[in-house]
Predicted model as a PDB file, atoms N, CA, C, CB and O in Angstrom, pLDDT in the B-factor column:
MODEL        1                                                                  
ATOM      1  N   MET A   1       0.846  -1.192   0.000  1.00 54.00           N  
ATOM      2  CA  MET A   1       0.000   0.000   0.000  1.00 54.00           C  
ATOM      3  C   MET A   1       0.879   1.239   0.000  1.00 54.00           C  
ATOM      4  CB  MET A   1      -0.956   0.008   1.221  1.00 54.00           C  
ATOM      5  O   MET A   1       1.961   1.259   0.587  1.00 54.00           O  
ATOM      6  N   SER A   2       0.393   2.254  -0.663  1.00 65.00           N  
ATOM      7  CA  SER A   2       1.156   3.493  -0.719  1.00 65.00           C  
ATOM      8  C   SER A   2       0.762   4.413   0.431  1.00 65.00           C  
ATOM      9  CB  SER A   2       0.942   4.199  -2.066  1.00 65.00           C  
ATOM     10  O   SER A   2      -0.315   4.292   1.013  1.00 65.00           O  
ATOM     11  N   ASN A   3       1.654   5.319   0.732  1.00 77.00           N  
ATOM     12  CA  ASN A   3       1.418   6.285   1.803  1.00 77.00           C  
ATOM     13  C   ASN A   3       1.185   7.678   1.236  1.00 77.00           C  
ATOM     14  CB  ASN A   3       2.598   6.303   2.778  1.00 77.00           C  
ATOM     15  O   ASN A   3       1.575   8.676   1.842  1.00 77.00           O  
ATOM     16  N   ILE A   4       0.556   7.740   0.084  1.00 84.00           N  
ATOM     17  CA  ILE A   4       0.285   9.013  -0.552  1.00 84.00           C  
ATOM     18  C   ILE A   4      -0.821   9.733   0.213  1.00 84.00           C  
ATOM     19  CB  ILE A   4      -0.104   8.817  -2.033  1.00 84.00           C  
ATOM     20  O   ILE A   4      -1.858   9.149   0.529  1.00 84.00           O  
ATOM     21  N   LYS A   5      -0.587  10.990   0.499  1.00 89.00           N  
ATOM     22  CA  LYS A   5      -1.565  11.806   1.224  1.00 89.00           C  
ATOM     23  C   LYS A   5      -2.683  12.210   0.264  1.00 89.00           C  
ATOM     24  CB  LYS A   5      -0.888  13.070   1.854  1.00 89.00           C  
ATOM     25  O   LYS A   5      -2.439  12.778  -0.801  1.00 89.00           O  
ATOM     26  N   ILE A   6      -3.898  11.908   0.664  1.00 91.00           N  
ATOM     27  CA  ILE A   6      -5.075  12.274  -0.137  1.00 91.00           C  
ATOM     28  C   ILE A   6      -5.789  13.400   0.580  1.00 91.00           C  
ATOM     29  CB  ILE A   6      -6.037  11.048  -0.359  1.00 91.00           C  
ATOM     30  O   ILE A   6      -6.050  13.326   1.780  1.00 91.00           O  
ATOM     31  N   SER A   7      -6.097  14.432  -0.162  1.00 93.00           N  
ATOM     32  CA  SER A   7      -6.726  15.610   0.441  1.00 93.00           C  
ATOM     33  C   SER A   7      -8.126  15.292   0.948  1.00 93.00           C  
ATOM     34  CB  SER A   7      -6.786  16.757  -0.569  1.00 93.00           C  
ATOM     35  O   SER A   7      -8.791  14.389   0.439  1.00 93.00           O  
ATOM     36  N   ARG A   8      -8.559  16.027   1.936  1.00 94.00           N  
ATOM     37  CA  ARG A   8      -9.913  15.879   2.493  1.00 94.00           C  
ATOM     38  C   ARG A   8     -10.940  16.096   1.390  1.00 94.00           C  
ATOM     39  CB  ARG A   8     -10.152  16.882   3.665  1.00 94.00           C  
ATOM     40  O   ARG A   8     -11.940  15.381   1.326  1.00 94.00           O  
ATOM     41  N   GLU A   9     -10.706  17.059   0.535  1.00 95.00           N  
ATOM     42  CA  GLU A   9     -11.633  17.353  -0.563  1.00 95.00           C  
ATOM     43  C   GLU A   9     -11.796  16.132  -1.478  1.00 95.00           C  
ATOM     44  CB  GLU A   9     -11.133  18.571  -1.380  1.00 95.00           C  
ATOM     45  O   GLU A   9     -12.910  15.772  -1.857  1.00 95.00           O  
ATOM     46  N   GLU A  10     -10.680  15.510  -1.821  1.00 95.00           N  
ATOM     47  CA  GLU A  10     -10.729  14.322  -2.682  1.00 95.00           C  
ATOM     48  C   GLU A  10     -11.415  13.158  -1.972  1.00 95.00           C  
ATOM     49  CB  GLU A  10      -9.310  13.912  -3.113  1.00 95.00           C  
ATOM     50  O   GLU A  10     -12.191  12.430  -2.591  1.00 95.00           O  
ATOM     51  N   LYS A  11     -11.143  12.977  -0.698  1.00 95.00           N  
ATOM     52  CA  LYS A  11     -11.808  11.929   0.081  1.00 95.00           C  
ATOM     53  C   LYS A  11     -13.314  12.158   0.117  1.00 95.00           C  
ATOM     54  CB  LYS A  11     -11.244  11.879   1.512  1.00 95.00           C  
ATOM     55  O   LYS A  11     -14.095  11.215  -0.017  1.00 95.00           O  
ATOM     56  N   ASN A  12     -13.713  13.393   0.297  1.00 95.00           N  
ATOM     57  CA  ASN A  12     -15.141  13.724   0.330  1.00 95.00           C  
ATOM     58  C   ASN A  12     -15.809  13.440  -1.010  1.00 95.00           C  
ATOM     59  CB  ASN A  12     -15.339  15.194   0.708  1.00 95.00           C  
ATOM     60  O   ASN A  12     -16.920  12.912  -1.055  1.00 95.00           O  
ATOM     61  N   ARG A  13     -15.130  13.791  -2.102  1.00 97.00           N  
ATOM     62  CA  ARG A  13     -15.689  13.512  -3.430  1.00 97.00           C  
ATOM     63  C   ARG A  13     -15.848  12.008  -3.645  1.00 97.00           C  
ATOM     64  CB  ARG A  13     -14.792  14.113  -4.533  1.00 97.00           C  
ATOM     65  O   ARG A  13     -16.873  11.540  -4.140  1.00 97.00           O  
ATOM     66  N   MET A  14     -14.828  11.274  -3.268  1.00 97.00           N  
ATOM     67  CA  MET A  14     -14.887   9.821  -3.424  1.00 97.00           C  
ATOM     68  C   MET A  14     -15.982   9.224  -2.559  1.00 97.00           C  
ATOM     69  CB  MET A  14     -13.541   9.188  -3.074  1.00 97.00           C  
ATOM     70  O   MET A  14     -16.720   8.348  -3.011  1.00 97.00           O  
ATOM     71  N   ARG A  15     -16.097   9.681  -1.339  1.00 96.00           N  
ATOM     72  CA  ARG A  15     -17.132   9.174  -0.443  1.00 96.00           C  
ATOM     73  C   ARG A  15     -18.524   9.426  -1.027  1.00 96.00           C  
ATOM     74  CB  ARG A  15     -17.009   9.828   0.945  1.00 96.00           C  
ATOM     75  O   ARG A  15     -19.384   8.548  -0.965  1.00 96.00           O  
ATOM     76  N   LEU A  16     -18.754  10.609  -1.590  1.00 96.00           N  
ATOM     77  CA  LEU A  16     -20.055  10.911  -2.194  1.00 96.00           C  
ATOM     78  C   LEU A  16     -20.367   9.971  -3.349  1.00 96.00           C  
ATOM     79  CB  LEU A  16     -20.092  12.357  -2.680  1.00 96.00           C  
ATOM     80  O   LEU A  16     -21.500   9.513  -3.497  1.00 96.00           O  
ATOM     81  N   LYS A  17     -19.377   9.690  -4.151  1.00 97.00           N  
ATOM     82  CA  LYS A  17     -19.571   8.760  -5.273  1.00 97.00           C  
ATOM     83  C   LYS A  17     -19.894   7.364  -4.759  1.00 97.00           C  
ATOM     84  CB  LYS A  17     -18.315   8.716  -6.171  1.00 97.00           C  
ATOM     85  O   LYS A  17     -20.798   6.698  -5.266  1.00 97.00           O  
ATOM     86  N   LEU A  18     -19.157   6.933  -3.762  1.00 97.00           N  
ATOM     87  CA  LEU A  18     -19.387   5.599  -3.206  1.00 97.00           C  
ATOM     88  C   LEU A  18     -20.742   5.510  -2.520  1.00 97.00           C  
ATOM     89  CB  LEU A  18     -18.279   5.236  -2.221  1.00 97.00           C  
ATOM     90  O   LEU A  18     -21.411   4.480  -2.607  1.00 97.00           O  
ATOM     91  N   GLU A  19     -21.154   6.569  -1.842  1.00 97.00           N  
ATOM     92  CA  GLU A  19     -22.477   6.580  -1.218  1.00 97.00           C  
ATOM     93  C   GLU A  19     -23.575   6.449  -2.271  1.00 97.00           C  
ATOM     94  CB  GLU A  19     -22.675   7.868  -0.403  1.00 97.00           C  
ATOM     95  O   GLU A  19     -24.588   5.789  -2.037  1.00 97.00           O  
ATOM     96  N   GLU A  20     -23.375   7.074  -3.423  1.00 98.00           N  
ATOM     97  CA  GLU A  20     -24.342   6.957  -4.512  1.00 98.00           C  
ATOM     98  C   GLU A  20     -24.396   5.512  -5.028  1.00 98.00           C  
ATOM     99  CB  GLU A  20     -23.981   7.928  -5.662  1.00 98.00           C  
ATOM    100  O   GLU A  20     -25.476   4.980  -5.286  1.00 98.00           O  
ATOM    101  N   ILE A  21     -23.238   4.891  -5.173  1.00 98.00           N  
ATOM    102  CA  ILE A  21     -23.177   3.499  -5.613  1.00 98.00           C  
ATOM    103  C   ILE A  21     -23.890   2.590  -4.614  1.00 98.00           C  
ATOM    104  CB  ILE A  21     -21.713   3.054  -5.791  1.00 98.00           C  
ATOM    105  O   ILE A  21     -24.668   1.724  -5.012  1.00 98.00           O  
ATOM    106  N   VAL A  22     -23.633   2.779  -3.331  1.00 98.00           N  
ATOM    107  CA  VAL A  22     -24.274   1.954  -2.296  1.00 98.00           C  
ATOM    108  C   VAL A  22     -25.789   2.145  -2.335  1.00 98.00           C  
ATOM    109  CB  VAL A  22     -23.723   2.310  -0.888  1.00 98.00           C  
ATOM    110  O   VAL A  22     -26.543   1.183  -2.191  1.00 98.00           O  
ATOM    111  N   SER A  23     -26.221   3.357  -2.523  1.00 98.00           N  
ATOM    112  CA  SER A  23     -27.656   3.626  -2.600  1.00 98.00           C  
ATOM    113  C   SER A  23     -28.287   2.890  -3.787  1.00 98.00           C  
ATOM    114  CB  SER A  23     -27.912   5.142  -2.716  1.00 98.00           C  
ATOM    115  O   SER A  23     -29.359   2.299  -3.651  1.00 98.00           O  
ATOM    116  N   MET A  24     -27.638   2.923  -4.922  1.00 98.00           N  
ATOM    117  CA  MET A  24     -28.143   2.223  -6.100  1.00 98.00           C  
ATOM    118  C   MET A  24     -28.176   0.715  -5.861  1.00 98.00           C  
ATOM    119  CB  MET A  24     -27.280   2.547  -7.328  1.00 98.00           C  
ATOM    120  O   MET A  24     -29.112   0.032  -6.275  1.00 98.00           O  
ATOM    121  N   MET A  25     -27.160   0.215  -5.199  1.00 98.00           N  
ATOM    122  CA  MET A  25     -27.099  -1.219  -4.934  1.00 98.00           C  
ATOM    123  C   MET A  25     -28.173  -1.648  -3.948  1.00 98.00           C  
ATOM    124  CB  MET A  25     -25.726  -1.600  -4.405  1.00 98.00           C  
ATOM    125  O   MET A  25     -28.693  -2.759  -4.050  1.00 98.00           O  
ATOM    126  N   LYS A  26     -28.508  -0.800  -3.009  1.00 98.00           N  
ATOM    127  CA  LYS A  26     -29.575  -1.124  -2.059  1.00 98.00           C  
ATOM    128  C   LYS A  26     -30.931  -1.129  -2.767  1.00 98.00           C  
ATOM    129  CB  LYS A  26     -29.585  -0.115  -0.884  1.00 98.00           C  
ATOM    130  O   LYS A  26     -31.807  -1.924  -2.428  1.00 98.00           O  
ATOM    131  N   GLU A  27     -31.102  -0.248  -3.741  1.00 98.00           N  
ATOM    132  CA  GLU A  27     -32.327  -0.268  -4.544  1.00 98.00           C  
ATOM    133  C   GLU A  27     -32.390  -1.558  -5.368  1.00 98.00           C  
ATOM    134  CB  GLU A  27     -32.394   0.977  -5.475  1.00 98.00           C  
ATOM    135  O   GLU A  27     -33.451  -2.168  -5.503  1.00 98.00           O  
ATOM    136  N   MET A  28     -31.265  -1.955  -5.904  1.00 98.00           N  
ATOM    137  CA  MET A  28     -31.211  -3.201  -6.655  1.00 98.00           C  
ATOM    138  C   MET A  28     -31.549  -4.383  -5.749  1.00 98.00           C  
ATOM    139  CB  MET A  28     -29.821  -3.390  -7.289  1.00 98.00           C  
ATOM    140  O   MET A  28     -32.252  -5.306  -6.162  1.00 98.00           O  
ATOM    141  N   GLU A  29     -31.055  -4.353  -4.529  1.00 98.00           N  
ATOM    142  CA  GLU A  29     -31.363  -5.418  -3.574  1.00 98.00           C  
ATOM    143  C   GLU A  29     -32.870  -5.548  -3.377  1.00 98.00           C  
ATOM    144  CB  GLU A  29     -30.675  -5.149  -2.227  1.00 98.00           C  
ATOM    145  O   GLU A  29     -33.404  -6.657  -3.359  1.00 98.00           O  
ATOM    146  N   LYS A  30     -33.544  -4.427  -3.232  1.00 98.00           N  
ATOM    147  CA  LYS A  30     -34.998  -4.455  -3.060  1.00 98.00           C  
ATOM    148  C   LYS A  30     -35.676  -5.124  -4.258  1.00 98.00           C  
ATOM    149  CB  LYS A  30     -35.544  -3.025  -2.870  1.00 98.00           C  
ATOM    150  O   LYS A  30     -36.604  -5.915  -4.085  1.00 98.00           O  
ATOM    151  N   LYS A  31     -35.218  -4.810  -5.464  1.00 98.00           N  
ATOM    152  CA  LYS A  31     -35.805  -5.410  -6.664  1.00 98.00           C  
ATOM    153  C   LYS A  31     -35.539  -6.909  -6.715  1.00 98.00           C  
ATOM    154  CB  LYS A  31     -35.252  -4.736  -7.924  1.00 98.00           C  
ATOM    155  O   LYS A  31     -36.428  -7.694  -7.045  1.00 98.00           O  
ATOM    156  N   ILE A  32     -34.320  -7.298  -6.389  1.00 98.00           N  
ATOM    157  CA  ILE A  32     -33.984  -8.721  -6.401  1.00 98.00           C  
ATOM    158  C   ILE A  32     -34.870  -9.481  -5.422  1.00 98.00           C  
ATOM    159  CB  ILE A  32     -32.497  -8.933  -6.054  1.00 98.00           C  
ATOM    160  O   ILE A  32     -35.335 -10.579  -5.728  1.00 98.00           O  
ATOM    161  N   ILE A  33     -35.101  -8.909  -4.259  1.00 98.00           N  
ATOM    162  CA  ILE A  33     -35.961  -9.551  -3.257  1.00 98.00           C  
ATOM    163  C   ILE A  33     -37.378  -9.721  -3.805  1.00 98.00           C  
ATOM    164  CB  ILE A  33     -35.987  -8.721  -1.946  1.00 98.00           C  
ATOM    165  O   ILE A  33     -37.980 -10.784  -3.655  1.00 98.00           O  
ATOM    166  N   VAL A  34     -37.904  -8.688  -4.433  1.00 98.00           N  
ATOM    167  CA  VAL A  34     -39.252  -8.767  -5.005  1.00 98.00           C  
ATOM    168  C   VAL A  34     -39.297  -9.813  -6.119  1.00 98.00           C  
ATOM    169  CB  VAL A  34     -39.697  -7.386  -5.548  1.00 98.00           C  
ATOM    170  O   VAL A  34     -40.227 -10.617  -6.184  1.00 98.00           O  
ATOM    171  N   PHE A  35     -38.292  -9.800  -6.992  1.00 98.00           N  
ATOM    172  CA  PHE A  35     -38.253 -10.778  -8.074  1.00 98.00           C  
ATOM    173  C   PHE A  35     -38.201 -12.197  -7.506  1.00 98.00           C  
ATOM    174  CB  PHE A  35     -37.040 -10.521  -8.994  1.00 98.00           C  
ATOM    175  O   PHE A  35     -38.879 -13.097  -8.002  1.00 98.00           O  
ATOM    176  N   ASN A  36     -37.406 -12.384  -6.481  1.00 98.00           N  
ATOM    177  CA  ASN A  36     -37.296 -13.698  -5.852  1.00 98.00           C  
ATOM    178  C   ASN A  36     -38.637 -14.137  -5.271  1.00 98.00           C  
ATOM    179  CB  ASN A  36     -36.224 -13.679  -4.752  1.00 98.00           C  
ATOM    180  O   ASN A  36     -39.050 -15.285  -5.439  1.00 98.00           O  
ATOM    181  N   GLU A  37     -39.302 -13.232  -4.600  1.00 98.00           N  
ATOM    182  CA  GLU A  37     -40.597 -13.554  -3.989  1.00 98.00           C  
ATOM    183  C   GLU A  37     -41.650 -13.918  -5.034  1.00 98.00           C  
ATOM    184  CB  GLU A  37     -41.089 -12.377  -3.154  1.00 98.00           C  
ATOM    185  O   GLU A  37     -42.578 -14.676  -4.752  1.00 98.00           O  
ATOM    186  N   ASN A  38     -41.498 -13.375  -6.237  1.00 98.00           N  
ATOM    187  CA  ASN A  38     -42.480 -13.610  -7.295  1.00 98.00           C  
ATOM    188  C   ASN A  38     -42.057 -14.713  -8.259  1.00 98.00           C  
ATOM    189  CB  ASN A  38     -42.719 -12.335  -8.063  1.00 98.00           C  
ATOM    190  O   ASN A  38     -42.654 -14.870  -9.324  1.00 98.00           O  
ATOM    191  N   THR A  39     -41.051 -15.461  -7.897  1.00 98.00           N  
ATOM    192  CA  THR A  39     -40.555 -16.538  -8.745  1.00 98.00           C  
ATOM    193  C   THR A  39     -40.910 -17.883  -8.117  1.00 98.00           C  
ATOM    194  CB  THR A  39     -39.023 -16.417  -8.956  1.00 98.00           C  
ATOM    195  O   THR A  39     -40.695 -18.098  -6.924  1.00 98.00           O  
ATOM    196  N   GLU A  40     -41.448 -18.773  -8.921  1.00 98.00           N  
ATOM    197  CA  GLU A  40     -41.851 -20.083  -8.413  1.00 98.00           C  
ATOM    198  C   GLU A  40     -40.785 -21.142  -8.632  1.00 98.00           C  
ATOM    199  CB  GLU A  40     -43.136 -20.518  -9.067  1.00 98.00           C  
ATOM    200  O   GLU A  40     -40.600 -22.013  -7.782  1.00 98.00           O  
ATOM    201  N   THR A  41     -40.097 -21.086  -9.730  1.00 98.00           N  
ATOM    202  CA  THR A  41     -39.123 -22.123 -10.077  1.00 98.00           C  
ATOM    203  C   THR A  41     -37.922 -22.061  -9.141  1.00 98.00           C  
ATOM    204  CB  THR A  41     -38.667 -21.971 -11.542  1.00 98.00           C  
ATOM    205  O   THR A  41     -37.275 -21.023  -9.004  1.00 98.00           O  
ATOM    206  N   GLU A  42     -37.639 -23.184  -8.506  1.00 98.00           N  
ATOM    207  CA  GLU A  42     -36.576 -23.240  -7.498  1.00 98.00           C  
ATOM    208  C   GLU A  42     -35.215 -22.856  -8.077  1.00 98.00           C  
ATOM    209  CB  GLU A  42     -36.502 -24.638  -6.896  1.00 98.00           C  
ATOM    210  O   GLU A  42     -34.438 -22.156  -7.426  1.00 98.00           O  
ATOM    211  N   GLU A  43     -34.931 -23.302  -9.272  1.00 98.00           N  
ATOM    212  CA  GLU A  43     -33.641 -22.970  -9.893  1.00 98.00           C  
ATOM    213  C   GLU A  43     -33.480 -21.455 -10.044  1.00 98.00           C  
ATOM    214  CB  GLU A  43     -33.514 -23.655 -11.270  1.00 98.00           C  
ATOM    215  O   GLU A  43     -32.403 -20.911  -9.801  1.00 98.00           O  
ATOM    216  N   TYR A  44     -34.539 -20.796 -10.439  1.00 98.00           N  
ATOM    217  CA  TYR A  44     -34.489 -19.337 -10.594  1.00 98.00           C  
ATOM    218  C   TYR A  44     -34.386 -18.637  -9.245  1.00 98.00           C  
ATOM    219  CB  TYR A  44     -35.726 -18.839 -11.344  1.00 98.00           C  
ATOM    220  O   TYR A  44     -33.682 -17.637  -9.101  1.00 98.00           O  
ATOM    221  N   ARG A  45     -35.097 -19.177  -8.260  1.00 98.00           N  
ATOM    222  CA  ARG A  45     -35.018 -18.597  -6.908  1.00 98.00           C  
ATOM    223  C   ARG A  45     -33.602 -18.698  -6.352  1.00 98.00           C  
ATOM    224  CB  ARG A  45     -36.007 -19.303  -5.958  1.00 98.00           C  
ATOM    225  O   ARG A  45     -33.120 -17.776  -5.693  1.00 98.00           O  
ATOM    226  N   LYS A  46     -32.943 -19.811  -6.616  1.00 98.00           N  
ATOM    227  CA  LYS A  46     -31.549 -19.964  -6.183  1.00 98.00           C  
ATOM    228  C   LYS A  46     -30.663 -18.922  -6.851  1.00 98.00           C  
ATOM    229  CB  LYS A  46     -31.033 -21.381  -6.501  1.00 98.00           C  
ATOM    230  O   LYS A  46     -29.751 -18.373  -6.232  1.00 98.00           O  
ATOM    231  N   PHE A  47     -30.940 -18.662  -8.111  1.00 98.00           N  
ATOM    232  CA  PHE A  47     -30.166 -17.641  -8.816  1.00 98.00           C  
ATOM    233  C   PHE A  47     -30.384 -16.264  -8.198  1.00 98.00           C  
ATOM    234  CB  PHE A  47     -30.542 -17.615 -10.303  1.00 98.00           C  
ATOM    235  O   PHE A  47     -29.428 -15.512  -8.005  1.00 98.00           O  
ATOM    236  N   TRP A  48     -31.647 -15.927  -7.883  1.00 98.00           N  
ATOM    237  CA  TRP A  48     -31.923 -14.640  -7.227  1.00 98.00           C  
ATOM    238  C   TRP A  48     -31.207 -14.554  -5.891  1.00 98.00           C  
ATOM    239  CB  TRP A  48     -33.436 -14.443  -7.026  1.00 98.00           C  
ATOM    240  O   TRP A  48     -30.683 -13.498  -5.535  1.00 98.00           O  
ATOM    241  N   GLN A  49     -31.180 -15.642  -5.156  1.00 98.00           N  
ATOM    242  CA  GLN A  49     -30.487 -15.661  -3.869  1.00 98.00           C  
ATOM    243  C   GLN A  49     -28.984 -15.435  -4.052  1.00 98.00           C  
ATOM    244  CB  GLN A  49     -30.740 -16.994  -3.147  1.00 98.00           C  
ATOM    245  O   GLN A  49     -28.349 -14.722  -3.274  1.00 98.00           O  
ATOM    246  N   GLU A  50     -28.444 -16.043  -5.070  1.00 98.00           N  
ATOM    247  CA  GLU A  50     -27.021 -15.849  -5.351  1.00 98.00           C  
ATOM    248  C   GLU A  50     -26.729 -14.385  -5.708  1.00 98.00           C  
ATOM    249  CB  GLU A  50     -26.569 -16.779  -6.498  1.00 98.00           C  
ATOM    250  O   GLU A  50     -25.754 -13.801  -5.236  1.00 98.00           O  
ATOM    251  N   LEU A  51     -27.583 -13.812  -6.540  1.00 98.00           N  
ATOM    252  CA  LEU A  51     -27.413 -12.386  -6.877  1.00 98.00           C  
ATOM    253  C   LEU A  51     -27.512 -11.513  -5.637  1.00 98.00           C  
ATOM    254  CB  LEU A  51     -28.465 -11.944  -7.908  1.00 98.00           C  
ATOM    255  O   LEU A  51     -26.739 -10.570  -5.466  1.00 98.00           O  
ATOM    256  N   LEU A  52     -28.454 -11.830  -4.785  1.00 98.00           N  
ATOM    257  CA  LEU A  52     -28.647 -11.067  -3.563  1.00 98.00           C  
ATOM    258  C   LEU A  52     -27.409 -11.151  -2.668  1.00 98.00           C  
ATOM    259  CB  LEU A  52     -29.883 -11.569  -2.811  1.00 98.00           C  
ATOM    260  O   LEU A  52     -26.951 -10.136  -2.142  1.00 98.00           O  
ATOM    261  N   GLU A  53     -26.881 -12.331  -2.500  1.00 98.00           N  
ATOM    262  CA  GLU A  53     -25.676 -12.509  -1.681  1.00 98.00           C  
ATOM    263  C   GLU A  53     -24.488 -11.747  -2.276  1.00 98.00           C  
ATOM    264  CB  GLU A  53     -25.331 -14.007  -1.553  1.00 98.00           C  
ATOM    265  O   GLU A  53     -23.731 -11.099  -1.553  1.00 98.00           O  
ATOM    266  N   ASN A  54     -24.335 -11.832  -3.590  1.00 98.00           N  
ATOM    267  CA  ASN A  54     -23.236 -11.111  -4.245  1.00 98.00           C  
ATOM    268  C   ASN A  54     -23.389  -9.608  -4.092  1.00 98.00           C  
ATOM    269  CB  ASN A  54     -23.168 -11.474  -5.727  1.00 98.00           C  
ATOM    270  O   ASN A  54     -22.413  -8.897  -3.852  1.00 98.00           O  
ATOM    271  N   ASN A  55     -24.602  -9.135  -4.230  1.00 98.00           N  
ATOM    272  CA  ASN A  55     -24.853  -7.709  -4.094  1.00 98.00           C  
ATOM    273  C   ASN A  55     -24.528  -7.236  -2.669  1.00 98.00           C  
ATOM    274  CB  ASN A  55     -26.317  -7.388  -4.449  1.00 98.00           C  
ATOM    275  O   ASN A  55     -23.887  -6.203  -2.475  1.00 98.00           O  
ATOM    276  N   ARG A  56     -24.977  -8.000  -1.696  1.00 98.00           N  
ATOM    277  CA  ARG A  56     -24.709  -7.635  -0.297  1.00 98.00           C  
ATOM    278  C   ARG A  56     -23.212  -7.660  -0.004  1.00 98.00           C  
ATOM    279  CB  ARG A  56     -25.448  -8.588   0.661  1.00 98.00           C  
ATOM    280  O   ARG A  56     -22.696  -6.806   0.718  1.00 98.00           O  
ATOM    281  N   SER A  57     -22.534  -8.627  -0.561  1.00 98.00           N  
ATOM    282  CA  SER A  57     -21.086  -8.711  -0.379  1.00 98.00           C  
ATOM    283  C   SER A  57     -20.392  -7.480  -0.973  1.00 98.00           C  
ATOM    284  CB  SER A  57     -20.536  -9.998  -1.027  1.00 98.00           C  
ATOM    285  O   SER A  57     -19.471  -6.922  -0.377  1.00 98.00           O  
ATOM    286  N   THR A  58     -20.848  -7.074  -2.143  1.00 98.00           N  
ATOM    287  CA  THR A  58     -20.262  -5.891  -2.785  1.00 98.00           C  
ATOM    288  C   THR A  58     -20.555  -4.636  -1.982  1.00 98.00           C  
ATOM    289  CB  THR A  58     -20.793  -5.734  -4.214  1.00 98.00           C  
ATOM    290  O   THR A  58     -19.689  -3.770  -1.855  1.00 98.00           O  
ATOM    291  N   VAL A  59     -21.748  -4.524  -1.444  1.00 98.00           N  
ATOM    292  CA  VAL A  59     -22.082  -3.367  -0.599  1.00 98.00           C  
ATOM    293  C   VAL A  59     -21.141  -3.318   0.605  1.00 98.00           C  
ATOM    294  CB  VAL A  59     -23.567  -3.434  -0.126  1.00 98.00           C  
ATOM    295  O   VAL A  59     -20.633  -2.253   0.958  1.00 98.00           O  
ATOM    296  N   ARG A  60     -20.911  -4.468   1.230  1.00 98.00           N  
ATOM    297  CA  ARG A  60     -19.976  -4.504   2.363  1.00 98.00           C  
ATOM    298  C   ARG A  60     -18.576  -4.077   1.936  1.00 98.00           C  
ATOM    299  CB  ARG A  60     -19.929  -5.912   2.976  1.00 98.00           C  
ATOM    300  O   ARG A  60     -17.905  -3.328   2.646  1.00 98.00           O  
ATOM    301  N   LYS A  61     -18.147  -4.548   0.797  1.00 98.00           N  
ATOM    302  CA  LYS A  61     -16.821  -4.212   0.291  1.00 98.00           C  
ATOM    303  C   LYS A  61     -16.697  -2.704   0.055  1.00 98.00           C  
ATOM    304  CB  LYS A  61     -16.534  -4.982  -1.010  1.00 98.00           C  
ATOM    305  O   LYS A  61     -15.698  -2.096   0.440  1.00 98.00           O  
ATOM    306  N   VAL A  62     -17.693  -2.112  -0.566  1.00 97.00           N  
ATOM    307  CA  VAL A  62     -17.676  -0.676  -0.851  1.00 97.00           C  
ATOM    308  C   VAL A  62     -17.710   0.124   0.447  1.00 97.00           C  
ATOM    309  CB  VAL A  62     -18.867  -0.286  -1.751  1.00 97.00           C  
ATOM    310  O   VAL A  62     -16.943   1.073   0.609  1.00 97.00           O  
ATOM    311  N   THR A  63     -18.586  -0.248   1.366  1.00 97.00           N  
ATOM    312  CA  THR A  63     -18.677   0.511   2.614  1.00 97.00           C  
ATOM    313  C   THR A  63     -17.414   0.365   3.457  1.00 97.00           C  
ATOM    314  CB  THR A  63     -19.890   0.057   3.418  1.00 97.00           C  
ATOM    315  O   THR A  63     -16.985   1.321   4.103  1.00 97.00           O  
ATOM    316  N   ASN A  64     -16.822  -0.821   3.452  1.00 96.00           N  
ATOM    317  CA  ASN A  64     -15.560  -0.995   4.173  1.00 96.00           C  
ATOM    318  C   ASN A  64     -14.458  -0.127   3.573  1.00 96.00           C  
ATOM    319  CB  ASN A  64     -15.135  -2.467   4.158  1.00 96.00           C  
ATOM    320  O   ASN A  64     -13.669   0.483   4.296  1.00 96.00           O  
ATOM    321  N   PHE A  65     -14.414  -0.081   2.261  1.00 96.00           N  
ATOM    322  CA  PHE A  65     -13.429   0.774   1.600  1.00 96.00           C  
ATOM    323  C   PHE A  65     -13.669   2.233   1.967  1.00 96.00           C  
ATOM    324  CB  PHE A  65     -13.486   0.588   0.068  1.00 96.00           C  
ATOM    325  O   PHE A  65     -12.728   2.978   2.242  1.00 96.00           O  
ATOM    326  N   MET A  66     -14.925   2.627   1.968  1.00 95.00           N  
ATOM    327  CA  MET A  66     -15.286   4.003   2.294  1.00 95.00           C  
ATOM    328  C   MET A  66     -14.816   4.364   3.700  1.00 95.00           C  
ATOM    329  CB  MET A  66     -16.804   4.204   2.171  1.00 95.00           C  
ATOM    330  O   MET A  66     -14.306   5.461   3.924  1.00 95.00           O  
ATOM    331  N   VAL A  67     -14.984   3.454   4.633  1.00 94.00           N  
ATOM    332  CA  VAL A  67     -14.559   3.692   6.013  1.00 94.00           C  
ATOM    333  C   VAL A  67     -13.035   3.805   6.097  1.00 94.00           C  
ATOM    334  CB  VAL A  67     -15.061   2.561   6.933  1.00 94.00           C  
ATOM    335  O   VAL A  67     -12.501   4.704   6.747  1.00 94.00           O  
ATOM    336  N   ARG A  68     -12.353   2.883   5.433  1.00 93.00           N  
ATOM    337  CA  ARG A  68     -10.883   2.857   5.510  1.00 93.00           C  
ATOM    338  C   ARG A  68     -10.224   3.988   4.734  1.00 93.00           C  
ATOM    339  CB  ARG A  68     -10.366   1.536   4.994  1.00 93.00           C  
ATOM    340  O   ARG A  68      -9.273   4.598   5.222  1.00 93.00           O  
ATOM    341  N   LYS A  69     -10.712   4.274   3.544  1.00 92.00           N  
ATOM    342  CA  LYS A  69      -9.990   5.182   2.651  1.00 92.00           C  
ATOM    343  C   LYS A  69     -10.583   6.585   2.573  1.00 92.00           C  
ATOM    344  CB  LYS A  69      -9.948   4.598   1.283  1.00 92.00           C  
ATOM    345  O   LYS A  69      -9.924   7.518   2.114  1.00 92.00           O  
ATOM    346  N   CYS A  70     -11.805   6.726   3.014  1.00 91.00           N  
ATOM    347  CA  CYS A  70     -12.447   8.046   2.945  1.00 91.00           C  
ATOM    348  C   CYS A  70     -12.790   8.555   4.346  1.00 91.00           C  
ATOM    349  CB  CYS A  70     -13.725   7.983   2.073  1.00 91.00           C  
ATOM    350  O   CYS A  70     -13.482   9.561   4.502  1.00 91.00           O  
ATOM    351  N   ASN A  71     -12.301   7.851   5.349  1.00 81.00           N  
ATOM    352  CA  ASN A  71     -12.496   8.219   6.752  1.00 81.00           C  
ATOM    353  C   ASN A  71     -13.959   8.398   7.104  1.00 81.00           C  
ATOM    354  CB  ASN A  71     -11.745   9.488   7.066  1.00 81.00           C  
ATOM    355  O   ASN A  71     -14.351   9.363   7.760  1.00 81.00           O  
ATOM    356  N   ARG A  72     -14.754   7.445   6.651  1.00 58.00           N  
ATOM    357  CA  ARG A  72     -16.174   7.511   6.982  1.00 58.00           C  
ATOM    358  C   ARG A  72     -16.743   6.128   7.027  1.00 58.00           C  
ATOM    359  CB  ARG A  72     -16.941   8.369   5.980  1.00 58.00           C  
ATOM    360  O   ARG A  72     -17.933   5.958   7.291  1.00 58.00           O  
TER     361      ARG A  72                                                      
ENDMDL                                                                          
END                                                                             
């Protein structure tokens, strides 16, 4: 890892972008849940569950990065 100093302004800009991404992903999560609830075929439901898990994992990854690198 590098020890390059990142300005507060740049950190704030990055945090805002990441917050927007997380918000979009949470909206996607809601849709995936609805799609899953409205799906009867077990194979398709498993796929929705996999998408949901992947999405949640990505949200955690983004928020963890935001905390570590954007001080939030």
